[in-house]
C-alpha positions in Angstrom: 106.7 34.8 112.4 104.7 38.0 112.9 101.9 36.2 114.8 104.5 34.7 117.0 106.0 38.1 117.7 102.5 39.5 118.6 101.8 36.7 120.9 105.1 37.2 122.8 104.6 41.0 123.1 101.0 40.7 124.2 102.1 38.7 127.3 104.4 41.6 128.4 102.7 43.9 130.8 103.1 47.6 130.2 104.8 49.6 133.0 102.3 51.7 134.9 104.0 54.4 136.9 100.9 55.1 139.0 100.8 51.4 140.2 104.5 51.7 141.0 104.0 54.8 143.1 101.1 53.3 144.9 103.1 50.1 145.6 106.0 52.2 146.9 103.7 54.3 149.2 102.1 51.1 150.6 105.4 49.5 151.2 106.7 52.6 153.0 103.6 52.8 155.2 103.9 49.1 156.1 107.6 49.5 157.1 107.4 52.9 158.9 109.4 51.7 161.9 113.1 52.4 162.0 115.7 50.9 164.3 119.3 51.2 165.5 120.7 48.1 167.1 123.6 48.5 169.6 125.0 46.3 172.3 122.6 48.1 174.7 119.7 46.9 172.8 117.4 48.0 170.0 116.1 51.6 169.6 113.0 51.8 167.5 110.7 54.6 166.5 107.9 55.0 164.0 107.1 58.7 164.1 108.5 62.1 165.1 107.0 62.0 168.6 108.8 58.7 169.3 111.9 60.3 167.8 111.7 63.2 170.2 111.4 60.8 173.2 114.6 59.1 172.0 116.4 62.5 171.6 115.6 63.5 175.1 117.2 60.3 176.4 120.1 60.3 174.0 121.6 57.5 171.9 124.7 55.6 173.0 128.0 56.7 171.4 128.1 53.2 169.9 125.3 54.2 167.4 127.9 56.2 165.5 129.5 52.8 164.4 126.1 51.5 163.4 125.6 54.5 161.1 129.1 54.1 159.7 128.3 50.5 158.8 125.0 51.5 157.1 126.7 54.2 155.0 129.9 52.3 154.6 131.8 55.2 156.0 134.6 55.1 158.6 133.7 56.1 162.1 136.3 58.9 161.8 134.3 60.5 159.0 131.0 60.3 161.0 132.8 61.9 163.9 134.0 64.7 161.7 130.3 65.3 160.5 129.2 65.4 164.2 132.2 67.6 165.2 133.3 65.1 167.8 137.0 64.4 168.5 138.2 60.8 168.2 139.6 61.0 171.8 136.3 62.3 173.1 134.4 59.5 171.3 136.7 56.8 172.6 136.4 58.1 176.2 132.6 58.5 176.0 132.1 55.2 174.4 134.2 53.5 177.0 132.2 55.2 179.8 128.9 54.2 178.0 127.9 57.8 177.8 125.1 59.1 175.6 125.2 61.5 172.7 123.8 65.0 173.0 120.2 65.6 171.7 121.6 67.4 168.6 124.0 64.5 167.7 121.3 61.9 168.5 118.9 63.7 166.1 121.5 63.7 163.3 122.1 60.0 163.9 118.4 59.1 163.9 117.6 61.2 160.9 120.6 59.9 159.0 119.5 56.3 159.9 116.0 57.0 158.4 117.5 58.4 155.2 120.0 55.5 154.8 117.2 53.0 155.3 115.1 54.9 152.7 118.0 55.0 150.3 118.4 51.3 150.6 114.7 50.8 149.7 115.1 53.2 146.7 118.0 51.1 145.5 116.0 47.8 145.9 118.1 46.7 148.9 121.3 46.6 146.7 123.6 47.8 149.5 126.8 48.1 147.4 125.0 50.1 144.7 123.5 52.5 147.2 126.8 52.9 149.0 128.6 53.7 145.7 125.9 56.3 145.0 126.5 57.9 148.4 130.2 58.5 147.4 129.8 59.7 143.8 129.4 63.4 143.0 125.8 64.1 142.2 124.8 66.9 139.9 121.5 67.6 141.7 123.4 68.1 144.9 125.8 70.7 143.5 128.2 68.1 142.2 129.2 66.9 145.6 128.8 63.3 146.9 125.6 62.8 149.0 127.6 61.5 152.0 129.5 64.9 152.2 126.2 66.5 153.2 125.7 64.4 156.3 127.1 67.1 158.6 123.7 68.9 158.9 120.0 68.1 159.1 119.6 70.4 156.0 122.2 68.4 154.0 120.7 65.1 155.1 117.2 66.4 154.0 118.6 67.4 150.6 120.0 63.8 150.2 116.5 62.5 151.1 114.9 64.8 148.6 117.2 63.5 145.9 116.4 59.9 146.8 112.7 60.8 146.7 113.2 62.1 143.1 115.0 58.9 142.2 112.2 56.8 143.6 109.6 58.5 141.5 111.7 58.3 138.3 113.1 61.8 138.2 116.8 62.2 137.3 118.9 62.9 140.4 
């Protein structure tokens, strides 16, 4: 019985955090392209310079819906974070207008963080979306999604996801 136990446990590989970290970094480097798909087409970027080019042009108002779906948040809540009135949104979307550079930046950065969060949660969308809505002690006991109204807040959510990825409590 003891020999059988030893044989079974000797086949189990020990968890190596360094290998896990290297694998995560390699995966992130391989998938360093982000995208937002709207009816106008696909917007992709892979670095900050490409992001700046997109900001200068502006994103379509429709990209707000894409972010709402990624985060499982109503469009009305995303509009609140951006400080855009529902009537303005409806009019600008109907006219196929573009978001301001500031609002486009929030949308792009938020998209990056949401994609990263999905990776951290092993592409378990429902689990990640629940995490976004639950109060988090490391974020001052507020839900991560409540910090989506500023770049600083979104960066804090990213920092928390980073700690989670590397095994720290967050």
